[in-house]
N, C-alpha and C positions, 0 to 999 in steps of 0.2 A: 070730549070734555074740555071746556075752556080753562085758561089759567085761573080765572076767578073761582070757577067751580072747584078746581083742584085745591086751591088754597082753602076754600070753605070745608071741603071734605077732610083734608088733613088737619085742619084746626080741630075738627071733631075727633079725629083719630088720635091726636097727640097724647091725650091723657092715658089711653090704653095701649098705645103702640108698642111700648117696651114689653108689657106682659104678653101681648099677642104674638110678638115676632122674635124676641130675644132668644128663647130656648131653642126654637127651630133653626134660627139662622146663625147663631154664634159659631158653631164649628165650621160652617161653610164660609163665613167671613174670615175666620182665622186661616183656613186653608187657602182661600183666594189671596189674602194679603201676604202669604208666604212667597208669592211670586214677585214681590217687590225686590229689585236687585240690591245687592250689598253696596255699601258706599253712599256718599252724600247724594241725595236726590230730592227733587221738589215734587210733591204729590198733591193732586186735587181730589178730594172726596166729593164727587159730583152727586148731589142729593144725599146729604149727610143725615137728614132726619134728626132723630134725637141723639145721635152720636154713638150708635152701637158699634161702629167700626173703630172708634178711637182707641180702645184698649189693645187692639191687635196691630196697630201701626208701629213699625220698627222705630226705635229711638233715634236712628241716624237720619230720619226723614225730616224735611221741612214741609209741613202739611198745612193745607187750608181746606175748609169745608164750605160748601154752598148749599142752600136750600131755598125753595120758593116761599116756604111757610114760616112766618115769624114764630108761631107757637111751637113748632118743632125745634127751631134754632134756640129758643129760650130754654127748652129742656136740655139741649145739648150743652149750652153754656153753663147751665146749673151744675151738670155733672162733670164738666171739664172747663173750668173758668178761664184757663190760660190758652185754650186752643183757638186758633184763628178761624173765625166764622164770618161769612158774608151772606146777606140775603140777596139771592140772584136767581135767574131763570136758566135752567139747563139748556134751553133752546136759544139762549142769547147770552153767552158767558161774557162777563166784563173783564176779560183778560186778553193780552196780545197773543198773536200767533206764536206757537212753539215755545211756550214758557214753562211747561211742565214735563217731567220725565215719566210720570205715571199718572193715569187717570183711573180712579176707582168708581165703578158704576154698579153699585149693589142695589138691586130692587128699585131701579129708577126707569129703565127703558120701557117696562110694561106699565108705567104709571103716567109718564108725560103724554100730552096730547099728540105730539108728533115725534115718534121714536127716531125716525130717520134724521130729523133735524138735530135732535139731542146728540146722536152719534156723530154727525157731521161737525158739530161744535166741539165735542170732545177731541175729535181728530185735529181740528184746527189749532187748538191750544196745546197739543201734544207735539213735542219735538220729534224729528225723524229718529228712528231707532227706539222710541219710547213705547210703553205698553199701556193698554187699556185692560183693566181687570173687570170682568162682567160676571155678576151673579143675578140670575133672573129666571123667569119661567117662559119657555118658548115652545112652540110646536115645531116639529120637523117638517121639511118640505113634503107635501103630499100626505101628511098625517091626517087621518080623518077626524079623530078625537071628537066624536059627536057631541059629548056633553060639554067639553070645554068651549067648542064653537057655539053651542046653544047658549051657554052662559055669557058669552061676550056682550050682547046688547044689555044684559042685566047688570053686568059688573061695572059699567060706567059710573053709576052713582056712588060706588064705593072706591072709585079712583084706581082701577086696575084693568088691564086688558088680558084676556085669557086665550086669545087666538093669535098672538104675535109670532111670526116666523122669523127667526134671527137671520137665516140665510138670505131672506129678502132684503133685510137691512144691509147686510154685508156686501151684497152685489152693488149697492149704491156707493161704496167707498173702496175703490180699487187700490187706494194707498194703504189699506189695512189688510193684514194677513193673519190668519188664525194659527197660533202656535199650539194651542191645545183646546179641547172641548170635551169636558168630562161630565157625565150624568151625575147629579148631586142629590136629588131627592124626588119623591113622588113619581117613581118609575121613570125618571129621566126628564120629567117636565121641567124641573129646575136644573140648570146647567151652570157649571163653572167654566168660563171661557177666557182665554188670554189672547189678546190681539197685539200685533206689533206693527208699527208704522214704518213704511219703507224709507230708507235713507234717501232714495232718489225716486222721482216719478217719471 
């Protein structure tokens, strides 16, 4: 799916996104964001959507959210008017290297056209020793998951990938190491993952 197609799809999703996703994802978001370290830190919410993560961000954080879709950001701004929001592409982040302590990637890697590029960009803007908090649906290496793989060609028009293997993404980023990987929902299809960037390469 192209960026233009993704924008169109999520412009259609925006009015119903919260009612479709909030109840299912709220406890998972809260659990994931509990991995933000104590003390002052700069956080990027990468793919903030309508702002469902905002209520669970610790008060000690300086946070900014980006999203590709104007209609999603408009809803996020309506619910949190003082939160910093930028319209931007997760595959080409408009930030310098190493400027964030934590990157939040909730339900974004299985949405973007090129998940490997989005993860690479997140790693680029993350400082050494920082964390990436991932919540998304992934297959395990070698998992047959017949129905999920069968759905993959059909799920493009609704802007999600059902056959993404996280381990394949991680092998492309040797600077990132998995601190934890916890099954979260739908029999472990959804996972809560904490990555940490090496201090040295």
